[in-house]
N, C-alpha and C positions, 0 to 999 in steps of 0.2 A: 056598736061603733058607727052605725049608718046615719044617725040623726044629727050630726055635727053641722052647724050652719055658720061657723066662724069663717073669717076671710082666709082664702088659701094663701100659702106662702108665695112670695115673689121670687121666682127662679131667674137668675142672671143668664139669659139664653145666649148672649154674646160670649160670656166666659165659658159656658158649657161647650159651645161649638168650637171655640178656640182651643180648649183642652183636648177635644176630640181630634182636631187637626195635629196638635203637638204629639199626642200619643200615637196617632196613625203614621207619623213620620218615622217612628222607631221601628225598623224592620220593614219599611214600605216596600211593597211589590205590586207593580201596576196600580190599580185602585184599591188594593187590599194590603195585607201584611203577611210576612212570613216570620213568625216568632216561635219556633219549637222550644219546648220547655228546657230551661237552663242554657239555651244558646246565648251568644253574646248580646243579641238584640233583646232577648227575653230578660236577661239580667239588667240591661239598661232600662227597660220598661219598669222593672221592679224598683230600681233606684229612683227613677223619675216619679213613680207613684208614691213612694215613701216620702219624697220631698213635698209633694202636693198635700199629703196628709198632715205633715208638720206645719205647712203654711196655713192650713185650714184650722189649726188649733188642736189637733190630736197628737198623741205620743206614739210615733211609729216604731215598729221593729220588724225585722225579717228573721224568721225563726229557722230552726234546723232542718226544715223540709222545704223552705223557700216561700212560706206564707208571708205576705206583707200585711201586717195588722196595725191599724191605728186605733188607739184607745182614748175614749173621752174621760175627763175627770169626774163625770157623773157616776153615781153609785149603781144606778139601774138604768139600762139603756136598751135600745133596739140595735140588733146586729144587722148590718147590710153587707152584701158581698157578691162577688162573681170572680172572674179570672182574667188574666192578662195574656197568657200564651195563646197561640193559634194552631189550627190545623195547617198542613202544608199549603203555602201560597193561597191563603184563604182570606176571609173578610175582616174588615177593620172594626166591626161592631160587635161581633160574637164575643161576649164576655166583657169586653172593655166598656161598652156603653153602660152596663149596670153599675160599674165602679164609678164612672163619671156622674151618673145619676146620684149615687150616694154622696159624692163631693158636693154636687149642686144642692142637694137637700140640706146638707150640713151647713153650707154657706148661707142658705136661705133662712135657716133657723137662727143663725147668728145675726143676720141683718134685721130680723124681726125682733131681736132682743130676747130670744128664747134660749133656754139651756140647750147646748148642743149634745143632746143625750143619744149620740150614735157612736158605735164602734163600726169600723169599716175594714173588711178583710178581702184581700186578693188571694184566692186559694190556689195553691200550686198544682199544676198538671191536671186540671179538669179535663183537658183534651186527651189524656191517656198516653203520653209519650213514654212514661215509665210505669204507670199503674193507674187503675181506674179511680178517679176522684181522689187522688193521692193526698192533696193538701187538706181538703175538707174532712176526709176520713181520719187523717192524722190529728187534726184539731179536735175531732169528736172522740178520740181515743181508740180508733179502730185499726190503726196500722202498727204492727209489731216491728221490733228491730229485725226479726228474721225475715219479714216481708221486704224491708229495705235492703237487707243483705242480698236477697234473691232477685230484686228488681233489675231489669236491663232495659236500655233504650230499645224501642220497638223496631227500629230500622238499622241502628249502628251497633247494637249489643253492648254499648258502654254501660258498665255497672252504675247504678244510681249512687252508690257510695263515692265513686270516682267523680261523678258530675257534681255532687254536693261539695266535695273537697275542692274542686276547681273553682266553684262559685264562691267559696269562702264561707259556706253555711255549715260545714260538717261538724264543727265544734260547738255549735249553738244548740241550746235546748229546743225541743219542739213545744210550741205553745199548746195549751190544753183548755178546752171549753169549760167555763164555769156557768152551768145552767142557771143558777140563782141570780146571776148578773143580768140576764137577758129577758126582755119582754117577748122576744121572738126573733125570727130571722126573716129578712125581706130581700128579694132579688128581682131586679128588672132585667129584661132581655129582649132582643129581637125575637119574633115568633119562630123564624127559620122554616116557615111554611107559608102557604098562600091563603089560609082560611080568612084572616082578617081582610086582606086586600080583596079577595074574591067576593066577600060579603059587604064591601064598602064600609068597613069598620076601622077604627083607629086605635082602640085600646082593648086588650084582652086581660081579664082577671082570671088567673089560673085556678082551677078547682082541684086538679090532681096531676101528678107526673107519671108517665108510663113506666112500667117495668119492662125489662127485656130479658130474653134468653138467647144465648149464642151457642152454636154447636159446630163441631167438626164432624163431617160425614165422610167416611172413606169407602172406597170400593176396591176390592182385590180381584184382579182378573189374571190373564196370561199375556205377557208381552210376546209379540210375534211379528213376523214380516207382514206389512200392509198389503203387499201384492200377491203373495203366494198362499195366504191363509184363507181357506174357504169361509164364506159368511156363516155357514151352518155350524161350524165348529169354533167360531171365535168366542173369546171371553174378553170383551172390550170394556175395561173399567170406566173409560170416559163416557161411552155411550150409556152405561148403566146409570151414571149420575145425571146425565142429560135427561134420561127418561124419568128419573126421580124428580127432577126439577119441574118437569111438565106435570107430573102427578100432584106435586105440592100445589101448584098454581090452580089446578082443577079442584082439589079437595078442600083447601083451606077456607074458601069463602063460606062454606057451610058451617065451619066451626068458629069463624071469626066474629068479633064484635063490629059495630058500625065504624070504629076508628082503628081497628087492627091493621098493622102493616107487617110485611115480611120481605126479607131481602136476601138474595144470594150475593154476598160481598166478594167472593173470590172462588174460582175453580182452577185447579191445576192438574195437568195430566203428566204422568211419568212414563216414558222419558220426555214426552212433549215434542216428538219429531214427526214430521208429516208422513214418513214412510214406515212408522212403527206403531203397531196397535198398543195403546196404553195398557200396561199391566197393573197399574195402580193409579187411582185418581182421588182427589179430595175436594170437598166443597165446604165453604164456610157459610153458615146459614143463621139468620137472626130473625126473631119476631118480637113485636112490642104491643102492649095494651095496658090500660089503666086498671083492668079488672083481673085479679088473681085467678078467678075461675076461668076466664077466657084463656089466659096463659096456660092453664092446666089442660084445657080442651085442645089447644093447638099442639101442645107437647104430646098429648095422647094421639092426636091425628098423625103427627110426624112419625111417632113410634110405629103406628099401624102401617103406614105406607112403606116403611123400611122392612117390616116383617113380610108384607106382601111381595116386595121386590126380592127378598131372600127366598121365598117359596117358589117364585117363578124362575129365578136364576137368570143367566148362568154365573153371575158374579156374586160375591159375598159383600154385603154392605154392613158397616158398623157405625154406630152413633155415639159420640163422646161429647158430653157437656163441656163448654169452655168457660162460660161466665153467666151470671144471672144477677139482675137487680130487681128489687121488689118495687111495685108501684107505691107511690106516696101521696096520700091525701093532704091537701093544704088546709090550714087551720081556718075554720069558718069565721072566727072573730076577726082575724087579720084580713081575710077576704072581704069581709063587710066594710072594713075601713077603706080599702082600695076601691070597692064598688061604690061607696059613697062619694069618693073623690072623682071617680069616672062619671057618675051621674051629674055631679056639679060642673065638671069642666069639659066633658065630652058627651053631652046629653044626646041620646039616640045613636051614638057612634061607638058603643062599647058592648062587650058581651062577656059572659063567663064561658070558659073553655078549658079543656085539658091540654097539657103539654105533651106533644108527641116525641120530644127529645128529652134526654136526661140532663139534669142540672145539679149543682151543688145543693140546691134547696132540698132535694130528696134525701140527702144525707143528714142535713140538719133536722128535717122533719121527724127523724127517729129520736131526737133528743129534746127539741124545743119546738114551739109553734112556728110554722113557716108559711110564707106566702110568696107569690110571684106575680109580676105584671109584664105583659107583652105589648110591644109596638109592632106595626106591620113590617114585613120584609118585602121589598119590591120584587115582584115576580116569584116570590117564595124562595129566593136563592139564598143559600148559606153554605158554609164550608167551601167557598169559592171566592176568588178575588173580586168578582162582580157583585157580591153581596152589598146591599145598600138599603137605606131608609131615608125618606125625605127629611130635610131639616125641619119642616113644619111638624111632622110626626115625632121627630126626636124631641123637639121642644115641648110639644103637648104631653108626651110621655113623661118627661121630667117633671112637668107641673103636676100631673096626676100622681106620680110616685111621691113627690115631696108632700103633697096634700094628704095622701094616705098615711105617710109617716107622721105628719102633724096630728092626724086624728088618733093614731095609735098612741102617741105620747100623751096627748091630752086626756084620752080615756084612762090612761094608767096613773094620772096625777091623783094624789090623795084628796 
């Protein structure tokens, strides 16, 4: 797919940026947005996007899990997607930009007199307010009715069934992927890191998406008076986990790959009072990499550190897996199409790179060929209202994405 020399599609940059402003106004918060899944602003964004799909010539529906899907009349198409909801008080580009790129590419195909052979999907709850990659996994047939029954809002504990009922989606069927319809899946996104910016690059063609493993680590000690309990006899559960955190940071580099990352997302002491020695403490820990062997090494290292801590005492530590996602390799053929577009439109300013964040594309990669394209994030900021990308990079990314789609579609023509 890399040898295509036909003229790139003409993207309407003014319309793209106007669409971005309009979508960013829904749930606006400072310079970002606040659109938790199935909140009133999120529902408004879904309705707005369905309207845009219809205006662009697709047949839109919102299914029983909240996915917004626009279907082309063509028989065999490329599927483009991302998400509309946001993290709390977060950025306006995360997810949304990829959907607007899909619309821009669809309009560019029509303006060029080409068949608009794209379906576009806004997948519900990629950000995990009720469940991990809920919409894309549902579309790919991986979400059971029992999982929906059990799902709760992560901060308010509202049942997912209740949220779907309030949104008006509960009685609708859930749409299901038809693999034979699709040439593959393509998703554009801000990088959410600083690699492109730090290297002076403007386009990233994704090679693989990281897998992650998340654990809850608990320590059991003895709650007691902070002033009267001698240091020699204390069983401080909080201190035990702090020591483990230092041990992890010292030991993990030897087991890690060149792009491995690990994070202590939360620590909690019980009872959490300044004059009470914690009798129990918990730590939420996650690590990520694109190589399954590296993930296994890191898990083995973590298990060994906890065993060492239990041997030395005085507290008892326990490790409980909480979630895991597998790394996903992107399809080399689709990568080649986007690499060819990047060479043509951003010569010397693009690179191949892994994604250090999870995306819906990793779910689709289990069923159909998948690819991703990145544009820079200013300062590497994401999941924060200050997240941003320059208009120039937004427009360039849209042009590369549209041209990559053109190459994919032309390669598939009989």
